[in-house]
C-alpha positions, 0 to 999 in steps of 0.5 A: 500500499505504501508503494502506491502512496508514492506512485499514484500521487502525481495524477491528483496534482497534475493540473495544479502542477501544470498551472504552476509550472506552465506544463502542457498536457502533453508534458504531463502525459509524458510523465505519466506514460514514462512512469508506466513504462519504467514501472513495467520495466523495473518489475521485469528487471528488478523482479529477477534481481529480487529472487537473488536478494534478501526481500527485507533489504530489497523492499525497504531500499525500493521504498526508501528510493521511491520516497527520495524521488518524491522529495526531489520531484517536489523540490524542483521546477524543471521539466527534464528533471521531473521526467528523469525523476518520475521515470526513475520513481517508476522504475524503483517502484518495481521493487515492491511486488517481487519481494512480496510474492516471494516472501509470501511463498515462503510464509504460507503453504500452497493450501493457504496461498490463495487466501493470503494472496487475496487478503494481501491483494487488498493492499493495492486497493487500500494504497490506491484509495488512500494515495489520492486522498493523501495527496489532495489533503496534503496539497490543500492543508499545506498549500502547494502541489509539492506537498502531495510528494513530501507527505507521502514521501515521509510516510514511505520513509516510515514504511521503509524503516518498518520493513527493514525492522520487521520483515523476515525472509521466511518463518523461523520454525525453531520458535514453533519447535520449542512450543 
């Protein structure tokens, strides 16, 4: 859900941002299109890398990197820089799903996976729903389109720290053996 907060925030403030920076509809469309393309490429490339990585560090780094992209995006007013940052943001967003899928495969038996994946999959809806609300409220409350990137970025940093502290590669069955 946290990955959605720092990916689905741009469409909410695209009109405000375009007005403030003088961007054309085509430029906003390019930002959104390149993000989608780089996200797909990121899932493909980083998904393969994820299989050989520790999901705890991999996923935490991905969320940390996308938070930094959001902070930088809100801090600049240059179209080429925005295009590069939002493309990079889309790419590192690809670090979200692969470690989740892999970790859940380790944590749940084949019999349990259908139910657990369906419960986990609600995070997409929750994150997607909260993203728009969070971006709109941050913009309204703090008075600038930039805050649609700063506030979710802060939340993502907290999420990255949580993942780093709590996510484990697989269950520790020695705990259950002692019971």
